Biopython code that builds the backbone (N, CA, C, O; Angstrom):
import numpy as np
from Bio.PDB.StructureBuilder import StructureBuilder

atoms = [
    (1, "MET", "N", (-11.581, 45.234, 31.045)),
    (1, "MET", "CA", (-10.658, 46.135, 31.677)),
    (1, "MET", "C", (-9.599, 45.305, 32.392)),
    (1, "MET", "O", (-9.911, 44.251, 32.946)),
    (2, "ILE", "N", (-8.361, 45.763, 32.388)),
    (2, "ILE", "CA", (-7.280, 45.023, 33.035)),
    (2, "ILE", "C", (-6.610, 45.914, 34.071)),
    (2, "ILE", "O", (-6.217, 47.041, 33.769)),
    (3, "PHE", "N", (-6.482, 45.408, 35.285)),
    (3, "PHE", "CA", (-5.763, 46.084, 36.354)),
    (3, "PHE", "C", (-4.595, 45.206, 36.720)),
    (3, "PHE", "O", (-4.782, 44.055, 37.114)),
    (4, "GLY", "N", (-3.381, 45.737, 36.593)),
    (4, "GLY", "CA", (-2.203, 44.898, 36.769)),
    (4, "GLY", "C", (-2.226, 43.861, 35.672)),
    (4, "GLY", "O", (-2.326, 44.216, 34.497)),
    (5, "SER", "N", (-2.137, 42.611, 36.012)),
    (5, "SER", "CA", (-2.205, 41.548, 35.012)),
    (5, "SER", "C", (-3.511, 40.777, 35.091)),
    (5, "SER", "O", (-3.650, 39.714, 34.485)),
    (6, "VAL", "N", (-4.477, 41.318, 35.845)),
    (6, "VAL", "CA", (-5.727, 40.601, 36.075)),
    (6, "VAL", "C", (-6.881, 41.305, 35.368)),
    (6, "VAL", "O", (-7.145, 42.475, 35.646)),
    (7, "PRO", "N", (-7.585, 40.607, 34.447)),
    (7, "PRO", "CA", (-8.759, 41.232, 33.837)),
    (7, "PRO", "C", (-9.872, 41.358, 34.870)),
    (7, "PRO", "O", (-10.135, 40.429, 35.634)),
    (8, "VAL", "N", (-10.521, 42.517, 34.884)),
    (8, "VAL", "CA", (-11.551, 42.772, 35.882)),
    (8, "VAL", "C", (-12.805, 43.284, 35.189)),
    (8, "VAL", "O", (-12.748, 44.214, 34.384)),
    (9, "LEU", "N", (-13.929, 42.674, 35.506)),
    (9, "LEU", "CA", (-15.212, 43.157, 35.027)),
    (9, "LEU", "C", (-15.844, 43.977, 36.132)),
    (9, "LEU", "O", (-16.189, 43.458, 37.194)),
    (10, "LEU", "N", (-15.990, 45.265, 35.868)),
    (10, "LEU", "CA", (-16.564, 46.134, 36.881)),
    (10, "LEU", "C", (-18.080, 46.169, 36.746)),
    (10, "LEU", "O", (-18.614, 45.879, 35.675)),
    (11, "PRO", "N", (-18.769, 46.519, 37.808)),
    (11, "PRO", "CA", (-20.226, 46.360, 37.879)),
    (11, "PRO", "C", (-21.006, 47.452, 37.159)),
    (11, "PRO", "O", (-21.821, 48.136, 37.776)),
    (12, "PHE", "N", (-20.770, 47.621, 35.879)),
    (12, "PHE", "CA", (-21.497, 48.624, 35.121)),
    (12, "PHE", "C", (-22.633, 47.980, 34.357)),
    (12, "PHE", "O", (-22.545, 46.821, 33.951)),
    (13, "ASN", "N", (-23.680, 48.721, 34.166)),
    (13, "ASN", "CA", (-24.830, 48.256, 33.416)),
    (13, "ASN", "C", (-24.873, 49.046, 32.117)),
    (13, "ASN", "O", (-25.064, 50.262, 32.147)),
    (14, "ASN", "N", (-24.700, 48.389, 30.986)),
    (14, "ASN", "CA", (-24.646, 49.068, 29.696)),
    (14, "ASN", "C", (-25.954, 49.737, 29.305)),
    (14, "ASN", "O", (-25.959, 50.592, 28.419)),
    (15, "SER", "N", (-27.058, 49.376, 29.936)),
    (15, "SER", "CA", (-28.334, 49.997, 29.586)),
    (15, "SER", "C", (-28.533, 51.329, 30.311)),
    (15, "SER", "O", (-29.495, 52.043, 30.027)),
    (16, "LYS", "N", (-27.645, 51.674, 31.236)),
    (16, "LYS", "CA", (-27.762, 52.925, 31.979)),
    (16, "LYS", "C", (-26.816, 53.964, 31.409)),
    (16, "LYS", "O", (-25.844, 53.631, 30.731)),
    (17, "ASN", "N", (-27.111, 55.236, 31.690)),
    (17, "ASN", "CA", (-26.200, 56.286, 31.238)),
    (17, "ASN", "C", (-24.971, 56.343, 32.138)),
    (17, "ASN", "O", (-24.934, 55.712, 33.194)),
    (18, "GLY", "N", (-23.976, 57.098, 31.714)),
    (18, "GLY", "CA", (-22.713, 57.172, 32.450)),
    (18, "GLY", "C", (-22.873, 57.700, 33.862)),
    (18, "GLY", "O", (-22.229, 57.208, 34.788)),
    (19, "TYR", "N", (-23.732, 58.704, 34.034)),
    (19, "TYR", "CA", (-23.944, 59.279, 35.368)),
    (19, "TYR", "C", (-24.525, 58.237, 36.322)),
    (19, "TYR", "O", (-24.096, 58.137, 37.471)),
    (20, "GLN", "N", (-25.499, 57.462, 35.847)),
    (20, "GLN", "CA", (-26.102, 56.430, 36.697)),
    (20, "GLN", "C", (-25.080, 55.345, 37.043)),
    (20, "GLN", "O", (-25.088, 54.815, 38.154)),
    (21, "ASN", "N", (-24.194, 55.012, 36.084)),
    (21, "ASN", "CA", (-23.145, 54.034, 36.362)),
    (21, "ASN", "C", (-22.215, 54.537, 37.462)),
    (21, "ASN", "O", (-21.789, 53.757, 38.314)),
    (22, "GLU", "N", (-21.899, 55.822, 37.453)),
    (22, "GLU", "CA", (-21.060, 56.392, 38.513)),
    (22, "GLU", "C", (-21.744, 56.229, 39.872)),
    (22, "GLU", "O", (-21.107, 55.838, 40.850)),
    (23, "LEU", "N", (-23.032, 56.527, 39.926)),
    (23, "LEU", "CA", (-23.770, 56.400, 41.190)),
    (23, "LEU", "C", (-23.837, 54.946, 41.652)),
    (23, "LEU", "O", (-23.736, 54.670, 42.847)),
    (24, "ASP", "N", (-24.007, 54.016, 40.713)),
    (24, "ASP", "CA", (-24.020, 52.592, 41.065)),
    (24, "ASP", "C", (-22.662, 52.154, 41.610)),
    (24, "ASP", "O", (-22.582, 51.397, 42.578)),
    (25, "PHE", "N", (-21.603, 52.639, 40.976)),
    (25, "PHE", "CA", (-20.247, 52.317, 41.409)),
    (25, "PHE", "C", (-20.028, 52.810, 42.838)),
    (25, "PHE", "O", (-19.485, 52.087, 43.673)),
    (26, "ILE", "N", (-20.452, 54.040, 43.114)),
    (26, "ILE", "CA", (-20.328, 54.613, 44.460)),
    (26, "ILE", "C", (-21.105, 53.769, 45.464)),
    (26, "ILE", "O", (-20.600, 53.462, 46.544)),
    (27, "LYS", "N", (-22.328, 53.395, 45.110)),
    (27, "LYS", "CA", (-23.170, 52.601, 46.014)),
    (27, "LYS", "C", (-22.525, 51.253, 46.347)),
    (27, "LYS", "O", (-22.635, 50.780, 47.478)),
    (28, "LYS", "N", (-21.858, 50.635, 45.377)),
    (28, "LYS", "CA", (-21.236, 49.333, 45.613)),
    (28, "LYS", "C", (-19.993, 49.435, 46.484)),
    (28, "LYS", "O", (-19.601, 48.449, 47.109)),
    (29, "LEU", "N", (-19.359, 50.614, 46.540)),
    (29, "LEU", "CA", (-18.120, 50.782, 47.303)),
    (29, "LEU", "C", (-18.298, 51.477, 48.649)),
    (29, "LEU", "O", (-17.679, 51.076, 49.635)),
    (30, "ASN", "N", (-19.124, 52.497, 48.705)),
    (30, "ASN", "CA", (-19.146, 53.400, 49.848)),
    (30, "ASN", "C", (-19.553, 52.711, 51.155)),
    (30, "ASN", "O", (-20.539, 51.980, 51.236)),
    (31, "ASN", "N", (-18.731, 52.990, 52.171)),
    (31, "ASN", "CA", (-18.951, 52.492, 53.542)),
    (31, "ASN", "C", (-18.930, 50.971, 53.650)),
    (31, "ASN", "O", (-19.563, 50.400, 54.538)),
    (32, "LYS", "N", (-18.208, 50.320, 52.755)),
    (32, "LYS", "CA", (-18.072, 48.865, 52.795)),
    (32, "LYS", "C", (-16.649, 48.502, 53.204)),
    (32, "LYS", "O", (-15.692, 49.187, 52.844)),
    (33, "LYS", "N", (-16.526, 47.421, 53.959)),
    (33, "LYS", "CA", (-15.198, 46.869, 54.208)),
    (33, "LYS", "C", (-14.735, 46.190, 52.925)),
    (33, "LYS", "O", (-15.553, 45.695, 52.150)),
    (34, "ILE", "N", (-13.435, 46.167, 52.703)),
    (34, "ILE", "CA", (-12.909, 45.552, 51.496)),
    (34, "ILE", "C", (-13.391, 44.113, 51.367)),
    (34, "ILE", "O", (-13.714, 43.669, 50.265)),
    (35, "LYS", "N", (-13.444, 43.381, 52.469)),
    (35, "LYS", "CA", (-13.858, 41.976, 52.412)),
    (35, "LYS", "C", (-15.333, 41.828, 52.036)),
    (35, "LYS", "O", (-15.749, 40.731, 51.664)),
    (36, "GLU", "N", (-16.133, 42.885, 52.119)),
    (36, "GLU", "CA", (-17.545, 42.836, 51.750)),
    (36, "GLU", "C", (-17.787, 43.089, 50.265)),
    (36, "GLU", "O", (-18.889, 42.868, 49.764)),
    (37, "LEU", "N", (-16.751, 43.552, 49.562)),
    (37, "LEU", "CA", (-16.886, 43.854, 48.133)),
    (37, "LEU", "C", (-16.837, 42.578, 47.314)),
    (37, "LEU", "O", (-16.293, 41.567, 47.757)),
    (38, "ASN", "N", (-17.417, 42.628, 46.101)),
    (38, "ASN", "CA", (-17.296, 41.455, 45.236)),
    (38, "ASN", "C", (-15.836, 41.307, 44.802)),
    (38, "ASN", "O", (-15.036, 42.232, 44.943)),
    (39, "PHE", "N", (-15.514, 40.148, 44.281)),
    (39, "PHE", "CA", (-14.124, 39.820, 43.960)),
    (39, "PHE", "C", (-13.496, 40.832, 43.003)),
    (39, "PHE", "O", (-12.353, 41.240, 43.206)),
    (40, "SER", "N", (-14.217, 41.239, 41.975)),
    (40, "SER", "CA", (-13.682, 42.196, 40.996)),
    (40, "SER", "C", (-13.343, 43.529, 41.642)),
    (40, "SER", "O", (-12.296, 44.114, 41.363)),
    (41, "LEU", "N", (-14.224, 44.005, 42.501)),
    (41, "LEU", "CA", (-13.952, 45.278, 43.177)),
    (41, "LEU", "C", (-12.811, 45.148, 44.179)),
    (41, "LEU", "O", (-12.048, 46.096, 44.362)),
    (42, "GLN", "N", (-12.680, 44.001, 44.828)),
    (42, "GLN", "CA", (-11.530, 43.790, 45.716)),
    (42, "GLN", "C", (-10.229, 43.878, 44.928)),
    (42, "GLN", "O", (-9.274, 44.507, 45.382)),
    (43, "LEU", "N", (-10.182, 43.257, 43.760)),
    (43, "LEU", "CA", (-8.979, 43.327, 42.921)),
    (43, "LEU", "C", (-8.689, 44.763, 42.499)),
    (43, "LEU", "O", (-7.540, 45.204, 42.522)),
    (44, "PHE", "N", (-9.720, 45.478, 42.118)),
    (44, "PHE", "CA", (-9.579, 46.873, 41.717)),
    (44, "PHE", "C", (-8.984, 47.702, 42.852)),
    (44, "PHE", "O", (-8.026, 48.447, 42.645)),
    (45, "ILE", "N", (-9.552, 47.571, 44.053)),
    (45, "ILE", "CA", (-9.074, 48.324, 45.218)),
    (45, "ILE", "C", (-7.627, 47.953, 45.547)),
    (45, "ILE", "O", (-6.804, 48.832, 45.805)),
    (46, "LYS", "N", (-7.320, 46.678, 45.539)),
    (46, "LYS", "CA", (-5.955, 46.243, 45.859)),
    (46, "LYS", "C", (-4.949, 46.720, 44.813)),
    (46, "LYS", "O", (-3.773, 46.918, 45.121)),
    (47, "ASP", "N", (-5.413, 46.904, 43.580)),
    (47, "ASP", "CA", (-4.524, 47.373, 42.523)),
    (47, "ASP", "C", (-4.209, 48.864, 42.660)),
    (47, "ASP", "O", (-3.096, 49.287, 42.345)),
    (48, "ILE", "N", (-5.155, 49.653, 43.117)),
    (48, "ILE", "CA", (-4.920, 51.104, 43.175)),
    (48, "ILE", "C", (-4.449, 51.602, 44.542)),
    (48, "ILE", "O", (-3.937, 52.717, 44.651)),
    (49, "PHE", "N", (-4.617, 50.785, 45.583)),
    (49, "PHE", "CA", (-4.158, 51.177, 46.918)),
    (49, "PHE", "C", (-3.079, 50.223, 47.410)),
    (49, "PHE", "O", (-3.168, 49.011, 47.212)),
    (50, "ASP", "N", (-2.065, 50.781, 48.052)),
    (50, "ASP", "CA", (-1.037, 49.977, 48.707)),
    (50, "ASP", "C", (-1.441, 49.740, 50.162)),
    (50, "ASP", "O", (-2.108, 50.567, 50.783)),
    (51, "LYS", "N", (-1.028, 48.616, 50.673)),
    (51, "LYS", "CA", (-1.151, 48.331, 52.108)),
    (51, "LYS", "C", (-2.568, 48.486, 52.653)),
    (51, "LYS", "O", (-2.818, 49.313, 53.530)),
    (52, "THR", "N", (-3.473, 47.699, 52.136)),
    (52, "THR", "CA", (-4.827, 47.671, 52.690)),
    (52, "THR", "C", (-5.032, 46.352, 53.417)),
    (52, "THR", "O", (-4.319, 45.375, 53.187)),
    (53, "THR", "N", (-6.013, 46.348, 54.288)),
    (53, "THR", "CA", (-6.407, 45.099, 54.935)),
    (53, "THR", "C", (-7.868, 44.835, 54.580)),
    (53, "THR", "O", (-8.580, 45.740, 54.145)),
    (54, "GLU", "N", (-8.303, 43.610, 54.767)),
    (54, "GLU", "CA", (-9.675, 43.261, 54.404)),
    (54, "GLU", "C", (-10.713, 43.977, 55.260)),
    (54, "GLU", "O", (-11.884, 44.045, 54.888)),
    (55, "ASN", "N", (-10.292, 44.510, 56.403)),
    (55, "ASN", "CA", (-11.221, 45.226, 57.284)),
    (55, "ASN", "C", (-11.227, 46.735, 57.085)),
    (55, "ASN", "O", (-11.990, 47.444, 57.741)),
    (56, "ASP", "N", (-10.380, 47.234, 56.181)),
    (56, "ASP", "CA", (-10.397, 48.665, 55.883)),
    (56, "ASP", "C", (-11.736, 49.044, 55.257)),
    (56, "ASP", "O", (-12.304, 48.282, 54.475)),
    (57, "ILE", "N", (-12.228, 50.221, 55.607)),
    (57, "ILE", "CA", (-13.509, 50.701, 55.084)),
    (57, "ILE", "C", (-13.248, 51.643, 53.911)),
    (57, "ILE", "O", (-12.404, 52.537, 53.981)),
    (58, "VAL", "N", (-13.990, 51.420, 52.842)),
    (58, "VAL", "CA", (-13.874, 52.220, 51.625)),
    (58, "VAL", "C", (-14.903, 53.342, 51.696)),
    (58, "VAL", "O", (-16.078, 53.110, 51.981)),
    (59, "LYS", "N", (-14.449, 54.544, 51.437)),
    (59, "LYS", "CA", (-15.343, 55.698, 51.285)),
    (59, "LYS", "C", (-15.306, 56.075, 49.814)),
    (59, "LYS", "O", (-14.230, 56.142, 49.220)),
    (60, "CYS", "N", (-16.445, 56.319, 49.229)),
    (60, "CYS", "CA", (-16.498, 56.657, 47.814)),
    (60, "CYS", "C", (-17.567, 57.718, 47.609)),
    (60, "CYS", "O", (-18.697, 57.573, 48.075)),
    (61, "TYR", "N", (-17.203, 58.786, 46.910)),
    (61, "TYR", "CA", (-18.165, 59.848, 46.697)),
    (61, "TYR", "C", (-17.928, 60.534, 45.365)),
    (61, "TYR", "O", (-16.838, 60.469, 44.798)),
    (62, "LYS", "N", (-18.967, 61.190, 44.878)),
    (62, "LYS", "CA", (-18.986, 61.822, 43.565)),
    (62, "LYS", "C", (-18.252, 63.147, 43.604)),
    (62, "LYS", "O", (-18.364, 63.905, 44.567)),
    (63, "ASN", "N", (-17.502, 63.418, 42.550)),
    (63, "ASN", "CA", (-16.892, 64.730, 42.363)),
    (63, "ASN", "C", (-17.960, 65.622, 41.723)),
    (63, "ASN", "O", (-18.373, 65.374, 40.590)),
    (64, "ILE", "N", (-18.405, 66.649, 42.434)),
    (64, "ILE", "CA", (-19.470, 67.495, 41.908)),
    (64, "ILE", "C", (-18.952, 68.602, 40.991)),
    (64, "ILE", "O", (-19.736, 69.294, 40.342)),
    (65, "LYS", "N", (-17.630, 68.764, 40.940)),
    (65, "LYS", "CA", (-17.044, 69.756, 40.045)),
    (65, "LYS", "C", (-16.851, 69.151, 38.661)),
    (65, "LYS", "O", (-16.756, 67.932, 38.523)),
    (66, "LYS", "N", (-16.796, 69.978, 37.661)),
    (66, "LYS", "CA", (-16.559, 69.526, 36.286)),
    (66, "LYS", "C", (-15.056, 69.373, 36.071)),
    (66, "LYS", "O", (-14.398, 70.277, 35.557)),
    (67, "GLN", "N", (-14.525, 68.226, 36.468)),
    (67, "GLN", "CA", (-13.110, 67.931, 36.327)),
    (67, "GLN", "C", (-12.961, 66.580, 35.649)),
    (67, "GLN", "O", (-13.949, 65.882, 35.420)),
    (68, "LYS", "N", (-11.733, 66.211, 35.330)),
    (68, "LYS", "CA", (-11.500, 64.956, 34.612)),
    (68, "LYS", "C", (-11.930, 63.726, 35.396)),
    (68, "LYS", "O", (-12.418, 62.761, 34.808)),
    (69, "TYR", "N", (-11.760, 63.743, 36.682)),
    (69, "TYR", "CA", (-12.123, 62.569, 37.474)),
    (69, "TYR", "C", (-13.573, 62.676, 37.930)),
    (69, "TYR", "O", (-14.091, 63.770, 38.156)),
    (70, "ASP", "N", (-14.219, 61.517, 38.060)),
    (70, "ASP", "CA", (-15.640, 61.455, 38.384)),
    (70, "ASP", "C", (-15.917, 61.168, 39.846)),
    (70, "ASP", "O", (-16.875, 61.689, 40.415)),
    (71, "ILE", "N", (-15.080, 60.338, 40.457)),
    (71, "ILE", "CA", (-15.310, 59.951, 41.850)),
    (71, "ILE", "C", (-14.003, 59.985, 42.634)),
    (71, "ILE", "O", (-12.909, 59.965, 42.071)),
    (72, "PHE", "N", (-14.159, 60.036, 43.945)),
    (72, "PHE", "CA", (-13.055, 59.904, 44.877)),
    (72, "PHE", "C", (-13.241, 58.571, 45.600)),
    (72, "PHE", "O", (-14.353, 58.218, 45.993)),
    (73, "ILE", "N", (-12.149, 57.840, 45.769)),
    (73, "ILE", "CA", (-12.181, 56.637, 46.601)),
    (73, "ILE", "C", (-11.147, 56.853, 47.699)),
    (73, "ILE", "O", (-9.982, 57.142, 47.426)),
    (74, "LYS", "N", (-11.591, 56.709, 48.940)),
    (74, "LYS", "CA", (-10.717, 56.958, 50.086)),
    (74, "LYS", "C", (-10.671, 55.724, 50.977)),
    (74, "LYS", "O", (-11.702, 55.149, 51.325)),
    (75, "ILE", "N", (-9.462, 55.332, 51.335)),
    (75, "ILE", "CA", (-9.239, 54.287, 52.330)),
    (75, "ILE", "C", (-8.201, 54.829, 53.298)),
    (75, "ILE", "O", (-7.098, 55.207, 52.904)),
    (76, "ASN", "N", (-8.576, 54.859, 54.573)),
    (76, "ASN", "CA", (-7.733, 55.473, 55.603)),
    (76, "ASN", "C", (-7.453, 56.908, 55.187)),
    (76, "ASN", "O", (-8.404, 57.659, 54.972)),
    (77, "ASP", "N", (-6.214, 57.323, 55.062)),
    (77, "ASP", "CA", (-5.905, 58.703, 54.679)),
    (77, "ASP", "C", (-5.516, 58.834, 53.212)),
    (77, "ASP", "O", (-5.087, 59.905, 52.783)),
    (78, "ASN", "N", (-5.659, 57.766, 52.442)),
    (78, "ASN", "CA", (-5.280, 57.786, 51.028)),
    (78, "ASN", "C", (-6.503, 57.993, 50.157)),
    (78, "ASN", "O", (-7.518, 57.316, 50.318)),
    (79, "ILE", "N", (-6.393, 58.946, 49.224)),
    (79, "ILE", "CA", (-7.497, 59.252, 48.315)),
    (79, "ILE", "C", (-7.022, 59.054, 46.884)),
    (79, "ILE", "O", (-5.936, 59.498, 46.512)),
    (80, "LYS", "N", (-7.843, 58.388, 46.089)),
    (80, "LYS", "CA", (-7.569, 58.202, 44.664)),
    (80, "LYS", "C", (-8.669, 58.905, 43.875)),
    (80, "LYS", "O", (-9.844, 58.849, 44.239)),
    (81, "LEU", "N", (-8.277, 59.560, 42.803)),
    (81, "LEU", "CA", (-9.208, 60.241, 41.918)),
    (81, "LEU", "C", (-9.435, 59.330, 40.724)),
    (81, "LEU", "O", (-8.482, 58.953, 40.043)),
    (82, "ILE", "N", (-10.685, 58.973, 40.464)),
    (82, "ILE", "CA", (-10.997, 57.968, 39.451)),
    (82, "ILE", "C", (-11.920, 58.561, 38.389)),
    (82, "ILE", "O", (-12.915, 59.214, 38.700)),
    (83, "SER", "N", (-11.569, 58.320, 37.148)),
    (83, "SER", "CA", (-12.421, 58.692, 36.022)),
    (83, "SER", "C", (-13.099, 57.429, 35.515)),
    (83, "SER", "O", (-12.432, 56.441, 35.209)),
    (84, "ILE", "N", (-14.404, 57.460, 35.428)),
    (84, "ILE", "CA", (-15.163, 56.290, 34.980)),
    (84, "ILE", "C", (-15.597, 56.520, 33.541)),
    (84, "ILE", "O", (-16.202, 57.543, 33.221)),
    (85, "LYS", "N", (-15.290, 55.583, 32.695)),
    (85, "LYS", "CA", (-15.647, 55.668, 31.280)),
    (85, "LYS", "C", (-16.603, 54.544, 30.942)),
    (85, "LYS", "O", (-16.536, 53.451, 31.503)),
    (86, "LYS", "N", (-17.480, 54.835, 30.024)),
    (86, "LYS", "CA", (-18.452, 53.833, 29.583)),
    (86, "LYS", "C", (-18.347, 53.714, 28.066)),
    (86, "LYS", "O", (-18.297, 54.719, 27.357)),
    (87, "GLY", "N", (-18.316, 52.500, 27.585)),
    (87, "GLY", "CA", (-18.280, 52.285, 26.145)),
    (87, "GLY", "C", (-17.708, 50.932, 25.812)),
    (87, "GLY", "O", (-17.255, 50.193, 26.687)),
    (88, "VAL", "N", (-17.737, 50.619, 24.534)),
    (88, "VAL", "CA", (-17.265, 49.304, 24.096)),
    (88, "VAL", "C", (-16.044, 49.397, 23.192)),
    (88, "VAL", "O", (-15.450, 48.372, 22.857)),
    (89, "LYS", "N", (-15.656, 50.609, 22.788)),
    (89, "LYS", "CA", (-14.513, 50.769, 21.897)),
    (89, "LYS", "C", (-13.343, 51.375, 22.646)),
    (89, "LYS", "O", (-13.524, 52.146, 23.587)),
    (90, "ASN", "N", (-12.143, 51.017, 22.218)),
    (90, "ASN", "CA", (-10.935, 51.611, 22.801)),
    (90, "ASN", "C", (-10.782, 53.028, 22.297)),
    (90, "ASN", "O", (-11.220, 53.351, 21.193)),
    (91, "SER", "N", (-10.165, 53.872, 23.095)),
    (91, "SER", "CA", (-9.881, 55.246, 22.682)),
    (91, "SER", "C", (-8.470, 55.601, 23.120)),
    (91, "SER", "O", (-7.887, 54.950, 23.986)),
    (92, "VAL", "N", (-7.942, 56.632, 22.510)),
    (92, "VAL", "CA", (-6.597, 57.088, 22.847)),
    (92, "VAL", "C", (-6.667, 58.439, 23.483)),
    (92, "VAL", "O", (-5.635, 59.004, 23.845)),
]
sb = StructureBuilder()
sb.init_structure("model")
sb.init_model(0)
sb.init_chain("A")
sb.init_seg("    ")
for serial, (resi, resn, name, xyz) in enumerate(atoms, 1):
    if name == "N":
        sb.init_residue(resn, " ", resi, " ")
    sb.init_atom(name, np.array(xyz, "f"), 0.0, 1.0, " ", f" {name:<3s}", serial, name[0])
structure = sb.get_structure()
């Protein structure tokens, strides 16, 4: 996966189903300061949010409605809607 010009490997486990990967993703982000995240997740957060500091706390939670996005990521008053996909092939 590439965010900006930087390839990023996100913490997904291919042996788990998509729902479990979403929960793992939430667990790795929720209630953590940006500086506490692994390098790949820090790059991901910095790519999707403007003006963050290393001490900002990330809130991450599951979208329980059947919508296109799977999780919400919130830092300060900014919320991003994220769709998590699992697979090895490109799609259009």
